[in-house]
N, C-alpha and C positions, 0 to 999 in steps of 0.2 A: 232464179229463172224469170222472175216477174218482168224484167225489162224486155225479154224477147217474146212474151206472151201477148196475145191481143187483149186490149183493155176491156174491163167490165165496168160499165158506168151505171150507177143506180141513182136516180134523181129523187129528191124529196117531192112529195110526201111518200110515206112508206107503202101506201096502197098502189097497186098497179092497174093500169087500164089494159085492155086486151092488146093494144098496140105496143105499149111499153113492155108487157110480159113477153110478147113475141120477140121484141128486140133483145131483151135480156136472155131469153132462151137461145137465140142465135149467137150472142156473144159467148155464152157458156159452151156451145157446140164448137165454135171456132177455137176457143182456148183449149178444149179437150183434144181436138185434132192435132194441135201443135204439140201438146204434151205427149200424145201417143207417138208422134213422129220423132221427138227429141229424146224421150226418156226410154231406156231399155229396162224392162221389168222382168225379174226372174223370181218365180215362185218355187220355194223349197218346201216340199211336204214335211209336215210336223216341225218345221222350224220357223218359217215366216216368208218375208219378201225382201228382195234387194232391188232398189231403183238406182240406175246409173245415168248420169248426164255428163257430157263432155262439151265444154265451150272452148273458145279460142285460148283461154288462159289456164284452165284447171279442169280436174275431174272431180265430180261431186258424187258421193255414194251415200244413199240412205238405206239403212238396214232396219226393218221393222220385224221384230220377233213376235211369235205368238204368245210367248211366256216371258216373264221378266222377274226381277227381284233377286234377292240374295240367296234364295233357296233353289235356284236353277243354274248352278255353276257349270253344269255340263253344256248347257246352251251357250253360256257366255264364252266358254273356251272355243266353241265352234265359231262364234263371232270374231274372236281374236284371229283365228285361222283365216277367215274370210278377209279381214282387213289386211293381214300380212300378204296374202296372195294378190289381192287387188292392187296394193301399192308397192309390190315388189320387196316386201320386208321379210318374206318367209325364208327360212334357212334351207 
């Protein structure tokens, strides 16, 4: 997504003046607005979050579960179902 988002530029040195902090804050706000416009987020209680973005060439899906690891196989099966439905792989 980076190519379509407004740029954030931080100049050296690492400390910020009031003016450069204001500029950085505005850059982050503009970037967040574009993200909120382009990315569809679905929150699933007790599971996690799904972020979806479609550009001209592809569909991108990010699934962030609340739990993970090998001891949560039930959650992982739900993830496989989501992937199948999202990309038309479900039977």
